[in-house]
Backbone of each chain as ProteinMPNN parsed JSONL, in Angstrom:
{"seq_chain_A": "KNQVEQSPQSLIILEGKNCTLQCNYTVSPFSNLRWYKQDTGRGPVSLTIMTFSENTKSNGRYTATLDADTKQSSLHITASQLSDSASYICVVSNTGTASKLTFGTGTRLQVTL", "coords_chain_A": {"N_chain_A": [[52.229, -39.13, -4.124], [49.999, -37.786, -1.773], [51.125, -36.178, 1.103], [51.559, -35.273, 4.54], [53.783, -34.013, 6.782], [54.855, -33.7, 10.104], [56.702, -31.91, 12.581], [58.234, -31.128, 15.765], [57.761, -34.589, 16.756], [56.954, -34.8, 19.358], [56.819, -32.552, 22.168], [58.003, -30.81, 24.975], [57.394, -28.124, 27.044], [57.949, -25.298, 29.243], [55.451, -23.669, 31.161], [54.32, -20.553, 29.972], [56.331, -20.163, 28.168], [57.267, -19.797, 24.668], [56.528, -21.578, 21.614], [57.187, -23.33, 18.517], [55.68, -25.124, 15.98], [56.116, -27.382, 13.274], [55.195, -27.973, 9.826], [55.3, -29.821, 6.91], [54.368, -30.328, 3.549], [53.198, -32.284, 0.783], [51.033, -32.116, -0.81], [49.042, -31.893, -3.669], [46.897, -30.716, -6.268], [47.079, -27.692, -4.34], [44.782, -26.505, -1.905], [43.923, -25.484, 0.682], [45.211, -24.953, 4.016], [45.018, -26.221, 7.258], [45.155, -25.875, 10.8], [44.655, -27.911, 13.56], [43.599, -28.414, 16.936], [43.821, -31.052, 19.162], [42.574, -32.314, 21.957], [43.321, -34.794, 24.441], [41.422, -37.67, 24.056], [39.399, -36.355, 22.768], [37.708, -34.875, 19.889], [39.216, -33.297, 16.974], [39.688, -29.743, 16.949], [39.206, -26.84, 15.11], [41.763, -24.434, 14.545], [42.995, -22.555, 12.78], [42.579, -21.621, 9.324], [44.073, -21.48, 6.188], [44.418, -20.096, 2.965], [45.933, -20.304, -0.312], [46.874, -17.719, -0.849], [47.345, -16.539, 1.563], [49.627, -15.591, 4.065], [49.942, -15.505, 6.788], [48.069, -16.116, 9.76], [46.194, -15.36, 12.609], [44.974, -16.537, 15.774], [44.093, -15.636, 18.594], [46.463, -16.572, 20.924], [47.661, -18.173, 19.121], [49.475, -18.383, 16.14], [49.578, -18.917, 12.774], [51.643, -19.664, 9.991], [52.221, -19.642, 6.47], [54.004, -20.866, 3.756], [53.64, -21.164, 0.606], [55.268, -21.656, -1.518], [57.509, -23.107, -0.664], [56.101, -25.064, 0.506], [55.532, -25.229, 3.25], [54.463, -24.895, 6.625], [53.918, -23.256, 9.742], [53.092, -23.342, 13.21], [52.806, -21.105, 15.702], [52.939, -20.782, 19.134], [52.228, -18.591, 21.632], [53.293, -17.508, 24.858], [52.671, -19.9, 26.461], [50.132, -21.986, 27.937], [48.943, -24.222, 30.501], [46.685, -25.446, 29.54], [47.17, -25.613, 26.89], [48.284, -27.996, 26.363], [48.179, -30.649, 24.261], [47.472, -32.418, 21.176], [48.621, -31.179, 18.099], [47.461, -30.756, 14.95], [48.237, -30.751, 11.569], [46.551, -30.092, 8.609], [46.042, -30.623, 5.261], [44.398, -29.55, 2.377], [43.321, -30.797, -0.677], [42.212, -29.501, -3.79], [38.724, -29.567, -4.238], [36.525, -31.984, -2.948], [35.518, -32.839, 0.422], [36.774, -35.209, 0.875], [39.354, -34.982, 0.243], [41.102, -34.212, 2.234], [44.183, -34.282, 3.845], [45.703, -35.551, 6.599], [48.181, -34.738, 9.021], [50.263, -36.535, 11.364], [50.48, -35.253, 13.709], [51.739, -33.117, 16.364], [52.62, -33.735, 19.59], [52.095, -31.783, 22.268], [53.256, -30.882, 25.43], [52.702, -28.906, 28.157], [54.299, -27.763, 30.976], [54.596, -27.051, 34.55]], "CA_chain_A": [[51.311, -39.405, -3.038], [49.816, -36.653, -0.867], [51.618, -36.441, 2.453], [51.769, -34.168, 5.469], [54.722, -34.432, 7.825], [54.951, -32.704, 11.172], [57.812, -32.029, 13.519], [58.676, -32.444, 16.228], [56.693, -35.545, 17.065], [56.471, -34.399, 20.669], [57.515, -31.376, 22.676], [57.666, -30.424, 26.346], [57.863, -26.763, 27.338], [57.482, -24.735, 30.498], [54.358, -22.698, 31.071], [54.752, -19.189, 29.719], [57.281, -20.13, 27.052], [56.724, -19.886, 23.308], [57.015, -22.72, 20.837], [56.809, -23.338, 17.099], [55.492, -26.453, 15.416], [56.353, -27.332, 11.83], [54.414, -28.837, 8.941], [55.697, -29.848, 5.504], [53.362, -31.099, 2.823], [53.416, -32.535, -0.642], [49.7, -32.23, -1.386], [48.893, -31.133, -4.906], [46.996, -29.262, -6.132], [46.836, -27.208, -2.98], [43.624, -25.639, -1.714], [44.069, -24.739, 1.927], [45.897, -25.647, 5.104], [44.383, -25.969, 8.552], [45.727, -26.401, 12.028], [43.657, -28.338, 14.532], [44.026, -28.818, 18.273], [43.078, -32.226, 19.608], [42.797, -32.709, 23.341], [43.261, -36.238, 24.645], [40.068, -38.194, 24.174], [38.425, -35.475, 22.116], [37.886, -34.678, 18.461], [39.986, -32.096, 16.602], [39.004, -28.45, 16.903], [39.929, -25.988, 14.178], [42.406, -23.213, 15.036], [43.131, -21.622, 11.658], [42.559, -22.142, 7.96], [44.724, -20.522, 5.303], [44.44, -20.421, 1.552], [47.192, -20.113, -1.023], [47.317, -16.318, -0.858], [47.541, -16.028, 2.917], [50.921, -15.922, 4.639], [49.843, -15.63, 8.227], [46.737, -15.949, 10.343], [46.268, -15.494, 14.064], [43.781, -16.866, 16.549], [44.542, -15.467, 19.978], [47.896, -16.795, 21.119], [48.116, -19.052, 18.042], [49.736, -17.729, 14.866], [50.006, -19.859, 11.748], [52.239, -19.086, 8.793], [52.196, -20.535, 5.316], [54.847, -20.564, 2.605], [53.147, -22.086, -0.412], [56.351, -21.975, -2.447], [58.304, -24.195, -0.081], [55.145, -26.04, 1.043], [55.772, -25.35, 4.684], [53.639, -24.089, 7.511], [54.287, -23.354, 11.146], [52.131, -22.853, 14.196], [53.532, -20.521, 16.817], [52.109, -20.586, 20.325], [52.843, -17.572, 22.483], [52.939, -17.517, 26.283], [51.923, -21.145, 26.585], [49.388, -22.269, 29.156], [48.779, -25.664, 30.733], [45.576, -25.91, 28.694], [47.642, -25.813, 25.516], [48.735, -29.383, 26.242], [47.284, -31.316, 23.317], [48.109, -32.694, 19.883], [48.324, -30.168, 17.089], [47.43, -31.492, 13.696], [48.259, -29.975, 10.332], [45.687, -30.757, 7.63], [46.131, -29.94, 3.977], [43.282, -29.914, 1.516], [43.385, -30.761, -2.127], [41.016, -28.858, -4.32], [37.661, -30.549, -4.423], [35.595, -32.295, -1.871], [36.053, -33.077, 1.756], [37.562, -36.439, 0.915], [40.736, -34.719, -0.124], [41.872, -33.734, 3.384], [45.29, -35.137, 4.259], [46.041, -35.209, 7.976], [49.452, -35.132, 9.596], [50.13, -37.365, 12.57], [50.375, -34.37, 14.857], [52.79, -32.879, 17.361], [52.043, -33.796, 20.942], [52.687, -30.738, 23.107], [52.98, -30.919, 26.862], [53.123, -27.7, 28.865], [54.453, -28.116, 32.389], [54.899, -25.961, 35.483]], "C_chain_A": [[51.227, -38.187, -2.119], [50.251, -37.019, 0.54], [51.744, -35.152, 3.237], [52.657, -34.679, 6.592], [54.871, -33.314, 8.843], [56.157, -32.983, 12.051], [57.74, -30.906, 14.544], [57.48, -33.359, 16.486], [56.082, -35.215, 18.422], [57.368, -33.298, 21.212], [57.044, -31.103, 24.095], [58.239, -29.032, 26.596], [57.305, -26.311, 28.673], [56.372, -23.723, 30.235], [54.917, -21.283, 30.894], [55.718, -19.055, 28.561], [56.55, -20.194, 25.72], [57.237, -21.158, 22.64], [56.502, -22.621, 19.403], [56.775, -24.778, 16.603], [55.558, -26.345, 13.894], [55.497, -28.339, 11.067], [54.947, -28.695, 7.525], [54.706, -30.728, 4.755], [53.757, -31.254, 1.37], [52.084, -32.723, -1.351], [49.593, -31.343, -2.611], [47.654, -31.605, -5.662], [46.527, -28.807, -4.75], [45.605, -26.319, -2.942], [43.765, -24.807, -0.447], [44.754, -25.607, 2.974], [45.259, -25.231, 6.414], [45.251, -26.51, 9.674], [44.568, -26.712, 12.979], [44.341, -28.612, 15.868], [43.164, -29.993, 18.696], [43.473, -32.569, 21.033], [42.655, -34.217, 23.456], [41.815, -36.687, 24.829], [38.991, -37.35, 23.53], [38.664, -35.453, 20.616], [38.667, -33.415, 18.171], [39.101, -30.856, 16.555], [39.847, -27.509, 16.056], [40.499, -24.742, 14.856], [42.481, -22.159, 13.932], [42.945, -22.365, 10.347], [43.139, -21.071, 7.053], [44.677, -21.017, 3.87], [45.799, -20.054, 0.961], [47.754, -18.705, -0.858], [47.605, -15.758, 0.53], [48.871, -16.507, 3.486], [50.862, -16.166, 6.13], [48.412, -15.414, 8.69], [46.838, -16.222, 11.833], [44.911, -15.828, 14.66], [44.206, -16.81, 18.01], [46.046, -15.639, 20.077], [48.474, -17.736, 20.047], [48.297, -18.244, 16.767], [50.269, -18.768, 13.889], [50.61, -19.094, 10.589], [52.208, -20.119, 7.683], [53.13, -20.009, 4.245], [54.488, -21.592, 1.529], [54.233, -22.474, -1.416], [57.176, -23.153, -1.941], [57.423, -25.28, 0.522], [55.417, -26.326, 2.511], [54.818, -24.443, 5.446], [54.176, -24.248, 8.926], [53.143, -22.837, 11.995], [52.923, -22.383, 15.402], [52.558, -20.284, 17.968], [52.857, -19.66, 21.268], [52.368, -17.721, 23.917], [52.093, -18.741, 26.626], [51.258, -21.284, 27.955], [49.224, -23.782, 29.296], [47.698, -26.237, 29.824], [45.973, -26.067, 27.222], [48.14, -27.236, 25.292], [47.724, -30.167, 25.412], [48.125, -31.772, 22.123], [47.681, -31.628, 18.898], [48.515, -30.804, 15.718], [47.362, -30.529, 12.517], [47.459, -30.764, 9.286], [45.719, -29.963, 6.338], [45.036, -30.463, 3.057], [43.646, -29.76, 0.051], [42.181, -29.951, -2.615], [39.959, -29.93, -4.51], [36.87, -30.781, -3.165], [36.316, -32.607, -0.571], [36.937, -34.306, 1.806], [39.026, -36.189, 0.626], [41.54, -34.092, 1.012], [42.948, -34.746, 3.711], [45.766, -34.658, 5.623], [47.472, -35.606, 8.294], [49.213, -35.969, 10.845], [50.157, -36.542, 13.842], [51.66, -34.213, 15.636], [52.118, -32.874, 18.716], [52.793, -32.815, 21.832], [52.272, -30.938, 24.556], [53.549, -29.662, 27.494], [53.152, -28.01, 30.352], [54.763, -26.886, 33.239], [56.405, -25.842, 35.703]], "O_chain_A": [[52.25, -37.622, -1.732], [49.816, -38.025, 1.102], [51.999, -34.085, 2.68], [52.327, -35.654, 7.268], [54.995, -32.141, 8.491], [56.571, -34.127, 12.237], [57.235, -29.828, 14.23], [56.329, -32.925, 16.433], [54.873, -35.327, 18.623], [58.51, -33.131, 20.785], [55.85, -31.154, 24.388], [59.428, -28.794, 26.384], [56.324, -26.861, 29.174], [56.366, -23.023, 29.222], [55.858, -20.879, 31.577], [55.907, -17.962, 28.028], [55.386, -20.586, 25.644], [58.245, -21.733, 23.051], [55.525, -21.93, 19.117], [57.723, -25.541, 16.789], [55.12, -25.357, 13.305], [55.128, -29.395, 11.58], [55.038, -27.587, 6.998], [54.261, -31.754, 5.271], [54.531, -30.473, 0.815], [52.01, -33.407, -2.372], [50.003, -30.183, -2.59], [47.388, -32.807, -5.689], [45.702, -29.448, -4.099], [45.4, -25.486, -3.824], [43.732, -23.577, -0.494], [44.858, -26.825, 2.831], [44.994, -24.053, 6.652], [45.985, -27.483, 9.502], [43.651, -25.914, 13.174], [45.511, -28.993, 15.916], [41.937, -29.944, 18.605], [44.576, -33.056, 21.282], [41.952, -34.844, 22.664], [41.084, -36.145, 25.658], [37.801, -37.599, 23.723], [39.683, -35.943, 20.128], [38.774, -32.544, 19.035], [37.931, -30.914, 16.174], [41.055, -27.392, 16.259], [39.816, -24.08, 15.637], [42.078, -21.013, 14.129], [43.129, -23.58, 10.271], [42.754, -19.904, 7.128], [44.87, -22.202, 3.598], [46.688, -19.56, 1.655], [48.966, -18.522, -0.743], [48.061, -14.622, 0.656], [49.201, -17.69, 3.399], [51.645, -16.947, 6.671], [47.653, -14.643, 8.103], [47.479, -17.18, 12.265], [43.861, -15.46, 14.134], [44.625, -17.813, 18.586], [46.81, -14.946, 19.404], [49.664, -18.051, 20.082], [47.399, -17.51, 16.354], [51.284, -19.416, 14.145], [50.148, -18.007, 10.242], [52.173, -21.323, 7.936], [53.057, -18.839, 3.869], [54.965, -22.727, 1.543], [54.128, -23.503, -2.084], [57.499, -24.073, -2.693], [57.926, -26.298, 0.995], [55.516, -27.472, 2.948], [54.426, -23.376, 4.973], [54.808, -25.251, 9.257], [52.339, -22.013, 11.561], [53.624, -23.166, 16.044], [51.503, -19.673, 17.799], [53.995, -19.934, 21.65], [51.201, -18.019, 24.17], [50.938, -18.616, 27.033], [51.742, -20.779, 28.968], [49.352, -24.524, 28.321], [47.792, -27.385, 29.389], [45.204, -26.589, 26.414], [48.39, -27.636, 24.155], [46.568, -30.328, 25.804], [49.332, -31.538, 22.073], [46.518, -31.224, 18.868], [49.585, -31.314, 15.385], [46.536, -29.618, 12.482], [47.675, -31.963, 9.109], [45.45, -28.762, 6.333], [44.789, -31.666, 2.978], [44.194, -28.748, -0.387], [41.225, -29.761, -1.863], [40.263, -31.059, -4.895], [36.587, -29.85, -2.412], [37.544, -32.631, -0.494], [37.773, -34.426, 2.701], [39.849, -37.095, 0.752], [42.58, -33.488, 0.753], [42.665, -35.937, 3.841], [46.18, -33.51, 5.783], [47.932, -36.674, 7.89], [48.082, -36.087, 11.316], [49.892, -37.058, 14.928], [52.552, -35.059, 15.579], [51.178, -32.119, 18.964], [53.977, -32.996, 22.113], [51.096, -31.135, 24.864], [54.743, -29.387, 27.378], [52.159, -28.462, 30.923], [55.138, -25.832, 32.726], [56.852, -24.979, 36.459]]}, "seq_chain_B": "NAGVMQNPRHLVRRRGQEARLRCSPMKGHSHVYWYRQLPEEGLKFMVYLQKENIIDESGMPKERFSAEFPKEGPSILRIQQVVRGDSAAYFCASSPVRGTSFIEQYFGPGTRLTVT", "coords_chain_B": {"N_chain_B": [[23.565, -24.98, 21.775], [24.122, -28.117, 20.919], [27.107, -29.947, 20.285], [28.693, -32.114, 17.856], [27.691, -35.382, 18.373], [28.747, -38.532, 19.514], [28.256, -41.98, 19.924], [28.726, -45.359, 21.071], [31.184, -44.005, 23.405], [33.283, -45.611, 23.989], [33.953, -48.845, 22.826], [33.961, -52.273, 23.001], [34.678, -55.16, 21.289], [34.555, -58.605, 20.398], [36.574, -60.548, 18.187], [35.047, -61.113, 15.073], [32.531, -60.259, 15.812], [29.924, -57.745, 15.398], [30.222, -54.231, 14.975], [28.642, -51.221, 15.8], [28.591, -47.869, 15.215], [27.562, -44.697, 16.23], [26.523, -41.477, 15.107], [25.505, -38.277, 15.758], [24.871, -35.409, 14.07], [25.704, -31.88, 14.356], [23.102, -29.595, 15.218], [21.103, -28.651, 12.539], [22.942, -29.364, 10.669], [23.507, -31.217, 7.752], [25.304, -32.842, 6.599], [27.631, -35.404, 6.852], [30.701, -36.814, 7.907], [32.967, -39.52, 8.095], [35.848, -40.571, 9.829], [38.873, -42.425, 10.353], [41.197, -43.173, 12.855], [44.056, -44.721, 13.232], [46.265, -46.198, 15.674], [48.976, -44.074, 16.407], [48.845, -42.878, 13.922], [47.704, -40.477, 11.431], [44.422, -38.975, 11.018], [42.218, -40.608, 8.773], [40.248, -40.228, 5.936], [37.062, -41.729, 5.505], [34.271, -41.903, 4.628], [31.711, -39.887, 3.159], [28.634, -38.494, 3.756], [25.364, -37.422, 2.881], [22.057, -36.732, 3.992], [20.367, -39.696, 3.487], [21.939, -40.284, 1.328], [24.996, -41.473, -0.054], [27.783, -39.684, -0.602], [30.537, -39.76, -1.121], [32.538, -42.46, -0.931], [35.12, -43.218, -1.064], [37.159, -43.76, 0.717], [36.487, -45.941, 2.168], [36.961, -49.239, 3.367], [36.74, -52.097, 1.223], [35.297, -54.304, 2.011], [33.173, -55.458, 4.639], [32.681, -53.006, 5.886], [30.242, -50.464, 6.241], [28.116, -47.601, 5.742], [25.548, -45.355, 6.744], [23.117, -42.737, 6.536], [20.306, -42.0, 7.583], [17.046, -40.569, 6.807], [15.778, -39.862, 9.171], [17.197, -39.775, 12.395], [20.461, -40.875, 13.677], [23.675, -40.94, 11.962], [25.117, -44.009, 10.963], [27.921, -46.02, 11.347], [28.916, -49.086, 10.335], [30.542, -52.033, 11.168], [31.216, -55.139, 10.139], [31.944, -58.445, 11.344], [34.337, -57.958, 12.93], [37.902, -57.401, 13.093], [41.169, -57.591, 14.666], [42.689, -55.536, 13.569], [40.871, -53.545, 13.134], [40.708, -52.062, 15.365], [40.671, -48.897, 16.59], [40.342, -45.284, 16.683], [37.327, -43.81, 15.873], [36.136, -41.129, 14.185], [33.574, -38.775, 13.777], [32.403, -36.137, 11.755], [30.668, -33.085, 11.058], [28.966, -30.881, 8.755], [27.295, -27.851, 7.734], [26.683, -27.44, 5.102], [27.275, -28.539, 1.706], [30.232, -30.42, 1.483], [32.857, -28.868, 0.502], [36.36, -28.209, -0.07], [36.729, -25.982, 1.478], [34.921, -25.87, 3.452], [34.104, -25.72, 6.845], [34.506, -28.358, 9.092], [33.016, -29.917, 11.833], [34.055, -31.714, 14.547], [33.208, -34.727, 16.279], [33.61, -36.346, 19.545], [34.626, -38.839, 19.139], [34.685, -42.453, 18.802], [36.128, -45.034, 20.5], [37.198, -47.987, 19.41], [37.833, -51.208, 20.427], [39.097, -54.266, 19.601], [39.035, -57.485, 20.713]], "CA_chain_B": [[23.617, -25.8, 20.56], [25.011, -29.239, 21.187], [28.044, -30.275, 19.228], [28.543, -33.437, 17.249], [27.669, -36.405, 19.417], [29.026, -39.885, 19.075], [28.15, -43.012, 20.952], [29.298, -45.143, 22.395], [32.53, -43.428, 23.402], [34.192, -46.754, 23.979], [33.262, -50.062, 22.411], [34.817, -53.456, 22.962], [34.063, -56.268, 20.56], [35.416, -59.754, 20.124], [36.743, -60.828, 16.764], [33.893, -61.746, 14.449], [31.277, -59.588, 16.142], [29.618, -56.542, 14.643], [30.313, -52.964, 15.707], [27.811, -50.131, 15.271], [28.985, -46.591, 15.765], [26.53, -43.714, 15.911], [26.943, -40.08, 15.061], [24.447, -37.277, 15.59], [25.533, -34.16, 13.678], [25.244, -30.65, 14.995], [21.768, -29.173, 14.786], [21.123, -27.88, 11.303], [23.925, -29.92, 9.736], [22.961, -32.348, 7.022], [26.405, -33.543, 5.946], [28.395, -36.145, 7.849], [31.935, -37.439, 7.432], [33.578, -40.458, 9.036], [37.296, -40.713, 9.738], [39.453, -43.439, 11.237], [42.539, -42.853, 13.33], [44.765, -45.869, 13.775], [47.296, -45.781, 16.641], [50.193, -43.424, 15.891], [48.655, -42.395, 12.556], [46.775, -39.368, 11.262], [43.066, -39.344, 10.629], [42.039, -40.958, 7.367], [38.869, -40.115, 5.48], [36.405, -42.976, 5.136], [33.05, -41.749, 3.839], [31.012, -38.608, 3.275], [27.225, -38.751, 3.494], [24.293, -36.479, 3.092], [20.902, -37.538, 4.394], [19.89, -40.719, 2.556], [22.843, -40.422, 0.177], [26.436, -41.578, 0.109], [28.371, -38.775, -1.584], [31.895, -40.19, -1.439], [32.97, -43.552, -0.043], [36.414, -43.636, -1.608], [38.07, -44.179, 1.768], [35.932, -47.084, 2.891], [37.413, -50.582, 2.959], [35.776, -52.699, 0.289], [34.484, -55.331, 2.654], [32.794, -55.435, 6.066], [32.334, -51.66, 6.356], [29.162, -49.77, 5.552], [27.668, -46.408, 6.455], [24.273, -44.812, 6.306], [22.647, -41.522, 7.197], [18.887, -42.027, 7.211], [16.303, -39.313, 6.878], [15.604, -39.598, 10.596], [18.131, -40.498, 13.249], [21.885, -40.61, 13.505], [24.446, -41.686, 10.977], [25.645, -45.25, 11.52], [29.037, -46.709, 10.703], [28.764, -50.479, 10.724], [31.679, -52.89, 10.833], [30.849, -56.541, 10.357], [33.019, -59.427, 11.551], [35.514, -57.144, 13.249], [39.208, -58.02, 13.301], [41.99, -56.765, 15.555], [43.142, -54.359, 12.844], [39.833, -52.504, 13.147], [40.855, -51.282, 16.596], [41.04, -47.53, 16.217], [39.366, -44.259, 17.059], [36.508, -43.441, 14.717], [35.607, -39.783, 14.392], [32.537, -38.264, 12.899], [32.36, -34.682, 11.651], [29.499, -32.625, 10.304], [28.992, -29.519, 8.221], [25.937, -27.438, 7.386], [26.476, -27.422, 3.657], [28.062, -29.518, 0.983], [31.618, -30.369, 1.923], [33.994, -28.561, -0.358], [37.597, -28.156, 0.701], [36.753, -24.799, 2.326], [33.869, -25.906, 4.457], [34.537, -26.145, 8.167], [33.91, -29.566, 9.63], [33.018, -29.934, 13.289], [34.298, -33.097, 14.908], [32.729, -35.299, 17.515], [34.675, -36.798, 20.443], [35.161, -40.115, 18.688], [34.403, -43.752, 19.425], [37.312, -45.878, 20.523], [36.842, -49.391, 19.242], [38.869, -52.19, 20.761], [38.719, -55.632, 19.22], [39.847, -58.428, 21.497]], "C_chain_B": [[24.63, -26.917, 20.781], [25.918, -29.473, 19.999], [27.73, -31.623, 18.621], [28.634, -34.485, 18.366], [27.925, -37.774, 18.819], [28.808, -40.841, 20.242], [28.203, -44.386, 20.328], [30.661, -44.478, 22.298], [33.585, -44.52, 23.366], [33.381, -48.001, 23.665], [34.269, -51.188, 22.339], [34.051, -54.573, 22.28], [35.077, -57.389, 20.416], [35.501, -59.948, 18.62], [35.522, -61.567, 16.224], [32.565, -61.089, 14.773], [31.082, -58.375, 15.242], [29.751, -55.324, 15.553], [29.435, -51.936, 15.006], [28.164, -48.847, 15.988], [27.983, -45.546, 15.293], [27.06, -42.298, 15.973], [25.723, -39.197, 14.845], [25.109, -35.952, 15.259], [25.008, -32.983, 14.485], [23.871, -30.284, 14.42], [21.888, -28.32, 13.536], [22.13, -28.383, 10.285], [23.35, -31.153, 9.064], [24.034, -33.154, 6.299], [27.285, -34.149, 7.032], [29.597, -36.822, 7.19], [32.416, -38.395, 8.504], [35.074, -40.566, 8.743], [37.746, -41.818, 10.691], [40.866, -42.996, 11.603], [43.133, -44.099, 13.955], [45.839, -45.376, 14.742], [48.526, -45.215, 15.939], [50.058, -42.964, 14.44], [47.711, -41.206, 12.544], [45.396, -39.862, 10.894], [43.016, -39.629, 9.128], [40.549, -40.905, 7.024], [38.309, -41.485, 5.113], [35.235, -42.716, 4.186], [32.406, -40.416, 4.155], [29.563, -38.85, 2.867], [26.396, -37.491, 3.677], [23.083, -37.335, 3.441], [20.407, -38.405, 3.235], [20.779, -40.893, 1.329], [24.279, -40.612, 0.622], [27.063, -40.745, -1.001], [29.734, -39.283, -2.056], [32.298, -41.272, -0.449], [34.326, -44.082, -0.467], [37.395, -44.108, -0.545], [37.59, -45.393, 2.555], [36.587, -48.38, 2.426], [36.312, -51.272, 2.155], [34.836, -53.671, 0.966], [34.257, -54.992, 4.12], [32.355, -54.081, 6.572], [31.171, -51.09, 5.545], [28.736, -48.579, 6.391], [26.336, -45.968, 5.881], [23.953, -43.571, 7.105], [21.176, -41.384, 6.8], [18.23, -40.661, 7.358], [16.073, -38.894, 8.329], [16.647, -40.392, 11.37], [19.581, -40.251, 12.897], [22.478, -41.337, 12.3], [25.047, -42.904, 11.682], [26.819, -45.713, 10.676], [29.017, -48.134, 11.235], [29.968, -51.279, 10.254], [31.28, -54.318, 11.163], [32.094, -57.383, 10.562], [34.343, -58.723, 11.861], [36.754, -58.003, 13.446], [40.044, -57.072, 14.138], [42.447, -55.482, 14.873], [42.111, -53.246, 12.752], [39.907, -51.656, 14.409], [41.416, -49.906, 16.256], [40.054, -46.571, 16.861], [38.634, -43.839, 15.792], [35.845, -42.11, 15.03], [34.57, -39.468, 13.334], [32.644, -36.742, 12.893], [31.11, -34.305, 10.876], [29.707, -31.21, 9.791], [27.583, -29.155, 7.789], [25.636, -27.511, 5.898], [27.402, -28.431, 3.012], [29.556, -29.34, 1.262], [32.633, -30.123, 0.831], [35.235, -28.448, 0.532], [37.638, -26.951, 1.63], [35.776, -24.878, 3.491], [34.422, -26.431, 5.776], [33.793, -27.391, 8.577], [34.066, -29.544, 11.145], [33.057, -31.393, 13.74], [33.625, -33.476, 16.221], [33.891, -35.813, 18.343], [35.259, -38.15, 20.074], [34.629, -41.314, 19.455], [35.667, -44.575, 19.336], [36.896, -47.344, 20.517], [38.049, -50.251, 19.563], [38.346, -53.557, 20.408], [39.645, -56.601, 19.945], [39.851, -59.815, 20.859]], "O_chain_B": [[25.838, -26.682, 20.824], [25.541, -29.229, 18.853], [26.662, -32.196, 18.835], [29.549, -34.458, 19.189], [27.395, -38.125, 17.765], [29.137, -40.539, 21.389], [27.777, -44.572, 19.188], [31.232, -44.398, 21.211], [34.652, -44.351, 22.775], [32.273, -48.188, 24.168], [35.308, -51.067, 21.69], [32.92, -54.888, 22.65], [36.283, -57.16, 20.325], [34.6, -59.555, 17.879], [35.031, -62.516, 16.834], [31.572, -61.33, 14.087], [31.948, -58.026, 14.44], [29.435, -55.38, 16.742], [29.475, -51.795, 13.784], [28.05, -48.747, 17.21], [27.605, -45.508, 14.123], [27.928, -41.969, 16.782], [24.998, -39.355, 13.864], [25.843, -35.415, 16.088], [24.007, -33.084, 15.196], [23.542, -30.626, 13.284], [22.682, -27.381, 13.486], [22.174, -27.889, 9.158], [22.777, -32.024, 9.719], [23.728, -34.033, 5.492], [27.636, -33.484, 8.007], [29.513, -37.33, 6.072], [32.287, -38.111, 9.695], [35.503, -40.64, 7.592], [37.092, -42.104, 11.693], [41.622, -42.51, 10.762], [42.767, -44.489, 15.064], [46.279, -44.232, 14.631], [49.045, -45.809, 14.995], [51.067, -42.686, 13.792], [47.003, -40.953, 13.519], [45.217, -41.016, 10.506], [43.684, -38.972, 8.329], [39.71, -41.464, 7.731], [38.991, -42.299, 4.491], [35.207, -43.242, 3.073], [32.533, -39.885, 5.258], [29.292, -39.347, 1.774], [26.691, -36.631, 4.506], [23.091, -38.544, 3.204], [20.077, -37.909, 2.158], [20.398, -41.586, 0.386], [24.726, -39.976, 1.577], [26.905, -41.046, -2.184], [30.042, -39.239, -3.247], [32.386, -41.013, 0.751], [34.641, -45.253, -0.256], [38.369, -44.788, -0.868], [38.242, -45.813, 3.512], [36.752, -48.597, 1.226], [35.121, -51.056, 2.381], [33.696, -53.839, 0.533], [35.07, -54.313, 4.748], [31.702, -54.011, 7.613], [31.127, -51.219, 4.322], [28.965, -48.545, 7.6], [26.038, -46.176, 4.705], [24.456, -43.379, 8.212], [20.847, -40.734, 5.807], [18.786, -39.736, 7.95], [16.164, -37.714, 8.667], [16.941, -41.54, 11.038], [19.897, -39.524, 11.955], [21.857, -42.223, 11.711], [25.435, -42.833, 12.848], [26.729, -45.791, 9.451], [29.092, -48.356, 12.444], [30.361, -51.21, 9.089], [31.038, -54.659, 12.321], [33.161, -57.08, 10.029], [35.331, -58.88, 11.144], [36.685, -59.149, 13.891], [39.695, -55.904, 14.309], [42.579, -54.448, 15.528], [42.432, -52.131, 12.341], [39.229, -50.632, 14.505], [42.508, -49.786, 15.7], [39.075, -46.975, 17.489], [39.254, -43.551, 14.768], [35.098, -41.977, 16.0], [34.687, -39.848, 12.169], [32.943, -36.134, 13.921], [30.563, -35.114, 10.127], [30.515, -30.447, 10.321], [26.767, -30.033, 7.509], [24.481, -27.628, 5.489], [28.202, -29.088, 3.678], [30.063, -28.218, 1.271], [33.208, -31.067, 0.29], [35.144, -28.58, 1.752], [38.505, -26.894, 2.502], [35.808, -24.05, 4.401], [35.115, -27.448, 5.817], [32.574, -27.469, 8.424], [35.125, -29.194, 11.667], [32.205, -32.197, 13.363], [33.494, -32.665, 17.138], [35.04, -35.734, 17.908], [36.275, -38.563, 20.633], [34.186, -41.201, 20.597], [36.213, -44.791, 18.254], [36.327, -47.86, 21.479], [39.142, -50.044, 19.035], [37.276, -53.962, 20.863], [40.868, -56.544, 19.809], [40.482, -60.734, 21.381]]}, "name": "protein", "num_of_chains": 2, "seq": "KNQVEQSPQSLIILEGKNCTLQCNYTVSPFSNLRWYKQDTGRGPVSLTIMTFSENTKSNGRYTATLDADTKQSSLHITASQLSDSASYICVVSNTGTASKLTFGTGTRLQVTLNAGVMQNPRHLVRRRGQEARLRCSPMKGHSHVYWYRQLPEEGLKFMVYLQKENIIDESGMPKERFSAEFPKEGPSILRIQQVVRGDSAAYFCASSPVRGTSFIEQYFGPGTRLTVT"}
C-alpha cells in the first residue's frame, strides 16, 4: 500500500531559528516528490517538486532533499519567519496520472516570537 | 489572474440533505481535480475531470457522490443524502493540461462541509 509518513506531527520554534521536517514514503513506482505549504483555511501551495534524479532543490529559504534509495525526504526551513507558520505536506507521486498522488498528513509548524 | 475559486467556503447541511460544492478553475485551465481531507488525515484524491468528461473517478465513493464539469460554468461536486462522515474539507485543484504526475496542480481554498 502506498503511504507517506511525516514527522514530527507538530513543531514549535522561535522566529529566526532553522528547522527540518521529515518525510518517509513507500510509494512505488516512484515518479516525483513535492512539498506543499498549507496555511490554515487555505489550499496547499507548491514549494518544490523533485524527480528521482534530483537530490536537492531550493525555493528561497526552503530547501528540500531527496534520497530515493532510502525513500526519505526532508524540508529545511532557514531563518524562520512568523509567516512560515503553516502545515507542510509531503506528496509523493506514482508514475501515471494525477490520481496517483499520495499525501502525507503534514507537519504543523508554529513559529513564535 | 484569479486563482482557483471555490464556493461556498463553509457549508452546513443536516443529515439526508444534498450538498453542492462549486469549483471555478484558474483562467485557461481545463482540467479539474477534487480531493477530500478528513479531520487529521491527508488529502485523498476523488475525481479528475476535463470539460464534459470524467477522466478518472477511482477515488469517488460508489454511492451518493457525483461530479461534473460542464462545457460552461464551474465544476460541481454533488453529495446526496449527506451523513456525518461526509464532514470534511473538499479541495479543488486545476491544471492547464492533462494531469500527468509532473503537472502542477493549483489548489483552491476549499469548502468545509459540516453535517449536523
